[in-house]
N, C-alpha and C positions, 0 to 999 in steps of 0.2 A: 439642569444639565441633561443631555441626551443619555449619558451613561446611567444616571440614577433612574430615569424613566424606564430604560431597558431592563435594569435589574429588577425593578418593582414588577414589571410586566412578566418577566421570566419566572419570578417567584410564583406567580399565579398560574404558570403553565407547567408546573412540575407533574401534575396528574396527566396532562396531555402527552408529555414526554414518555412517561411510563406506559401509557396506553399504546402509543405508536411503536415504541421499542418492542413491547411484548407482542403486538400483532406481527411485526416484522420478524421477530424471533420465531414465532410459530410457523411462519410461512416463508422460509428461506428459499432462495433460488441461486443456482450456480451462475458463474460468469457467462455472459452472452445469452442467458435464458431468463432474465429478470423481468418478464412481461408483467406479471401480477404486481411485483414491487413497484415498477414504474407507474402502473395504473393507480396504485394506492397513493403515490406521491402526487400524481396529476390531479386526482380527485380532491386532495387536500387543498390545492390552489384554485380549484374551480370557483369561478364567480368573484375572485378577489381582484383588487385593483392593482394588477401587476401583469407584465408580459411574460408568458410562459411558452417556451418552445420545446417540443418533444422530439424523440428519435434523433437526437444529436449523438453521433458516434455509436449507433445501436439504440439501446434503451435509455440513453442519457437525457437529462432534462436541464434546460437553462432557464433560470428565472431572473429577469432583469427588473430591478427597482430603479426607476429613473426619476430623479428629483425634479428634473426640468431646469435645474440650475447648472452653471458651469462647474467643472471640477474633474478630478481624475476618476477612474473606474477601478474599484477594488473587487476582486473576486474571492468568494469563500467556497471551499470545496468540501463535500462529504460524499463518501462512496457507499454503495449499498448491496454489493454481491456477497454471497456466502461460500461455504467450502464443502467439498465432498467427504463429509464425516458423519458417522452415526452418533447422535447426541447421547451422552451418558450423564447429564447433569441432574436429572430427576426434577427439574423445575416444573412448576405447574403450567408454565407457558412454553414448554420445550417444543422442539421442532415437530411438526406434523408431517413433514416430508421425509420419508425414509432415505437415509444416506446423505442428507443435506443438512447443514447446521451453520448458524451464525457463530463461528468460533474465532472471530477476530474483532468483533465490536462494531462492525459496519452498521448493524441495526441501531446501535446507540448514536452513531454519527448522524444518521439520517433523522432520527427522532429529535435530537437537540437542534439540528439545523432547520427543520420545519418549524419548530417553536420560535427560534430566533428570527427566521424570515417573516413569520407572521407579525412579530413586534416591529420589525423594520418597515414592513408595508404600512402598518398603522401610523408610524412616525415619519413617513416619507417626506412630509413638508418640512421636517427639521434636518433633512439630509442635503448634501450638495453632491454634484456629479452623479455617478451611478454605482450601484452595488449589484454584482452578478453572483447568483447562487448557482454553483455547479453541483448538481446531483449526478454523481458519476457511477456507471456500472463497471463491472469487469476489472476491478483492481487486481484481483488475485491471479489472473490468467493472461499471459502474453498473447497478442501484442500489447494489451492493456487498454482499458477504457479511456484513460487520460489521453493517450496518443490518438485514439480514434476520435475523441471529442475535439481535440486540437485540430485535427485534419478537417473536421466539419465546421471550424471557425469559432469554437467556444471562447477563444482568447482574443478574438478580433476587438481591438479598442481597449483591452484590459491592460492596466498599468502594473498591477501587483496581484499576486495570489497568496492567500493564507489558508492553511489547512491544519488540522490537528487529529491526533489518534489517541483513543483511550488505551491505556496499558495496564493489563491485569496484574503485572508484577512490579508496578511502581506504586508507591504509597498514595492512597486517595487523599486529596487535599493539597497535593503538590502539582506544580506545572514544571515540565522539563523541556530543555532546549539544547541546541548546539549550533555553533556558527561554522560555516564552511562544509566540507564533506561530512555528511551526517548518516547516510545509509548507503549500503553497498550496491554496486552494480551487479548485474546477474547475467549469466549466459547458461544455455542448456546445450548439451551435445549428446549425440547418439553415435556409437561406434559399432559396426558390424564386422566381426572377425570371421572371414571365410577361410576355413581350413580344408581338410579332406577327411570325410568320415571313414570309419572302418570298424573292424572287429577288435574287441578289447584284447584279444590274444595276440594280435599282430600289429602293434603300434608302429612298427617300421614301415608298414604299407599305408599308413594314414598320416595325417598332419593335424594333431590334436588341437582344436580351437579353444578348448577349455584351458589347456596349459598356456597357450599363447595369450589368451585374454587375462589369465591370472597374472602373468608376468607384466602385462600391459597395465593392470590396475596398480601394481607396485611401482612401476616406472613413472606413472603419472604423478605419484606423490613426490618424486624427486624434483619436480618443478618447484614445489613449495620449499623443499629443503636445500636445493642446490642452484636454483635459477632466480628465485625471488629474493630481493633485498630483505634481510631479516627485520628491518625497521618498517617494512611495508606489510599491511594486513592482506591476507588472501587465503581462500579455501577452495580446494577441489574435492568434490564428493562424488563417489560412484553410488548412486542410489538404487540401481537395478543391475543385476547380473543374471541374465536369462540364459542359463545353461542346463536347464533340466532335461534329463534324458534317461536312458536305460543303463543299468550298471555295467553291462558288457559291450556297450556300443560307444565308440569314440565319436564325439560330437562333430558334425560337419561344420556348424557355424554357431556363434555366440553373439548376443547383443548386449552391450553395456549402455546405460543411460546415466549421464553425469550432470553435475551442477557446479557452476563456477561463481565465486563471489570475490569482489575486491573493491578498493576504495580510490582507484585512480585510473584514468584512461591509459596511462603508460603500462600499468600492470595488466589491464584488460587486454591490451594488444600483445603483451608478453605471453600471457596464458594461451591465447588462441594460437600464436605462432609456435609455441613449444609443444602444444598438444598435436598440432599438425605434423611437426618434425618427428615426434616420437612415433606417430602412426606410420609415417613414410619409412622410418628406420626399421620398424617391426616387419613391414612388408618384405624388406630385403633380408633381414636377419632370420626370419622364419619361413620365407618362401610362401607367403600367404597373401590374401587380398583383404585390405581393410578399407571400408567405406566410412567416412566421417561426415556427419551432418552437424555443423556447428552454428548455433544461432545466438547472437547477442540480443538481449531484450532490454530490461530496464537499466538506464544509466545510473551513475552515482548521483544521489540526491545531495545537491550542494545548496545549503541555505545562504542566501545573500546576507552579508554581514550587517549592512545598514538596515535592511528590512527586518532582520531577526532581532537586532537590538531595539528597533522601534517597537516590535511586538512585546519584547521583554519589559521595556519601560512602561508600555501601556498596561500590561497585566500587573506589574509590581505596584504601580501608582493607583490602581483601581480599588485597592483595599477590599477585595471580594470576601464576603463573609464566609468563614469556614475554610478558606484557602490559607495554607501555611507558608510554603516557600516556592520560589521560582529558582530552579537549580539547573546547572549545566550537567547534562547526563553523559556527555561525551558521545563519540560516534557509536552507532548501533549496527550489529551485523546483518540485520534483515534488510530486504529490498522493498521498494515502494515506488509505484508508477507516478506518484506526485513529482518524481524527479523530472519528468518530461516538462512540467510547468516551469520548474526552476531553470531549465535550459533556455526558456524563451523570455521570461520577465523576472525581475527581482522578486523573490518569493521567500516564504518562511513556512516550514512544517515543524510543529512542536507537538508535545506529548502531555496528556492529561493522566495523572495517576488514578487508577481505577481498581486498585487491589481490594478484593472483597474481604469481609470478615471470615476468619477461619482459614482453611487451606485454599491457596490460590494455584491456578494452573496456567501454563503458558498459552499464548496464542496458538491456534491450530491444534488444540488438544480437545478431545471429546467431552471433557468436563470443564472447559473454559467458561468463565462467567466474570462479571464485573460488579463493582459496587455502583448501583444505579445513581447514586448522588453525583457521580462523575459527570453525568450528562448536564446537570445544572452548572457545574464548574466549567465545563467546556463551553456552554452557551454564554456564560458571563465573561469568560476569557475572550471569546470572539467578540462579544459586545464591547468590551473594553478597547479592543483593537479598532473596531469600527468607530467608536467615539473619538479616539485620538486621531484617527485618519481624517474624520470629518472636521475636527477642530483645526487640524493643520491646514486643510484645504480652505476653510473659511478665513483663516489668517492670511493665506496667500492671496485670496480674492480681495479681501479688505485692503491689503497693502498695495 
């Protein structure tokens, strides 16, 4: 069986996964700046019997494994950008780029995917249809590498997309999934409150932007408590309040930067509408000027039910050595630009437990790390999906 061959080959590539992950971890690059990372991936495929296209949606790479036989096209996606963090792990392969760190596991995604792709290239004659490998940049930063690669045609002819994410606070040896809305949509807004500056001794001659902005922060939270259905999830966060000034000077203007998360398009529209309404109301109530820049970016990630249960069945029936359970983790609060793929073709995004021994830290933390065994689990889980996908296509062709 294809699956057994893939598993045996992947077992022999554990050292390759470690080498590639650790090189990538030492040399992280921020979203839209991943030139060296992209070149490292391109060098990996140099001279191999496969079609490689570069500069797709920026530094993205599309690898097409064409069996030459009829059948559907399955895409597998792995991202490769890092985050603006100063690493504090103390690992021997810690980041060598000051202020940049792989604190989300994208180095592991790329490493396991390169190993799996090598195996699939070797076994190309046993495949049907096509397999597209999407090495994606810029997942962390809007507008997002997924959207940019889609605009450059990465999904042309693709029937389904599957991706997975290592999770540092989920038990290593488990696979996690959810059907339907799985990860939140996201929006970012900037509000500039323009009051009237003045002397601290004479507030009646000024219009204090700090007071206005402070009231605005409190009022924005009433959207959650008084406008949102209590059965609907949603979060509004003010992440930046730029009001620094002098103790005896009334600030002329203040800037707020906020983040919005929710799990439905209806709530997404509600949040934007209510934030705009509150800003207009404050202009009248406080005789000030408020400029609002509101940008929706990643949509809700919705896992297709049929495709997700296909993935679950493939992994459960594969009997992967060392893997314990396949569990429904429920919806997650984070956002993910894989959501753009799910809007276009039936897709599934699942999660690989990667909790390390000892203390574990969340994603985007300067001490983030994973159990590197999770890379092999990820590779085998994806291999199991490919195997089942190929078997299903072969049966359709035969019949």
